[in-house]
C-alpha positions in Angstrom: -11.4 -5.8 9.4 -10.3 -3.8 12.0 -10.7 -4.4 15.6 -14.6 -3.8 15.7 -14.7 -5.6 12.2 -15.4 -3.1 10.2 -13.6 -2.8 7.2 -10.5 -0.9 6.4 -10.4 1.7 3.4 -8.3 -0.6 1.6 -11.2 -3.6 2.0 -14.0 -1.1 0.8 -11.7 -0.1 -1.8 -11.6 -3.9 -2.7 -15.0 -4.0 -2.2 -15.6 -1.1 -5.1 -13.5 -2.9 -7.3 -14.8 -6.2 -7.3 -18.3 -4.5 -7.3 -17.1 -2.8 -10.7 -15.5 -5.9 -12.1 -18.8 -7.9 -11.8 -20.5 -5.1 -13.0 -18.0 -5.3 -16.4 -16.1 -7.9 -16.5 -12.5 -8.1 -18.4 -12.5 -10.2 -21.0 -9.9 -12.9 -20.8 -7.1 -13.0 -22.6 -6.1 -15.5 -24.9 -2.8 -16.6 -24.9 -1.8 -18.9 -27.9 1.8 -19.9 -26.3 1.5 -21.8 -22.8 4.6 -23.3 -21.0 4.0 -27.2 -20.3 4.7 -28.0 -16.4 4.0 -31.3 -14.6 2.4 -30.2 -11.2 3.1 -33.6 -9.6 -0.1 -35.4 -7.7 -3.0 -33.0 -8.3 -4.7 -35.5 -5.0 -1.2 -35.0 -2.2 0.5 -32.1 -3.5 3.4 -33.7 -4.1 5.6 -32.1 -6.9 4.2 -29.2 -6.8 7.4 -26.9 -5.9 8.1 -27.2 -9.8 5.9 -23.9 -10.0 7.7 -22.2 -7.3 9.3 -19.2 -7.7 12.5 -20.3 -7.7 12.5 -23.1 -9.9 12.7 -23.5 -13.9 8.9 -22.9 -14.6 8.5 -19.4 -13.1 12.6 -18.3 -14.8 11.4 -19.8 -18.6 7.5 -17.8 -18.3 9.4 -14.8 -16.9 12.2 -14.8 -19.6 9.1 -15.1 -22.1 7.1 -12.5 -20.1 10.0 -10.2 -20.4 10.0 -10.2 -23.9 6.2 -9.3 -24.4 4.9 -12.7 -24.8 3.1 -14.0 -21.6 2.5 -17.8 -21.8 -0.1 -19.4 -20.6 0.4 -22.3 -18.3 -0.5 -25.9 -18.7 -0.4 -29.3 -17.4 1.6 -31.6 -18.9 -1.2 -34.0 -19.0 -3.5 -31.6 -20.8 -0.7 -31.0 -23.6 -2.3 -33.8 -26.0 -6.1 -32.6 -25.3 -7.0 -30.7 -28.3 -10.3 -29.2 -27.5 -9.2 -28.2 -24.2 -6.3 -26.5 -25.6 -8.8 -25.2 -29.1 -10.9 -23.6 -25.6 -7.5 -21.8 -24.6 -6.9 -20.3 -27.7 -3.2 -22.2 -27.3 -1.9 -23.0 -30.1 1.4 -23.5 -29.3 2.8 -25.4 -26.2 6.5 -25.2 -25.1 7.7 -27.9 -22.8 
């Protein structure tokens, strides 16, 4: 928004993209491989830094993405939930 509270060109373009996506949604990409991670305490956010771009999780994800496999991410607490993994199309979990 500009100082007159009017949308800027970038905001107008974003609105068009959102409308287009709503009218014709992109099918979600099902990824068969996932990286497991423990984000720490969900209520307090303690341990959340494990997903920081300077951490091992990001490095592992980036290495797989660079080799052509873009893995999903799965909380460690969900890795034994077969229904959850199946719903996401995940067949291989890497710890």
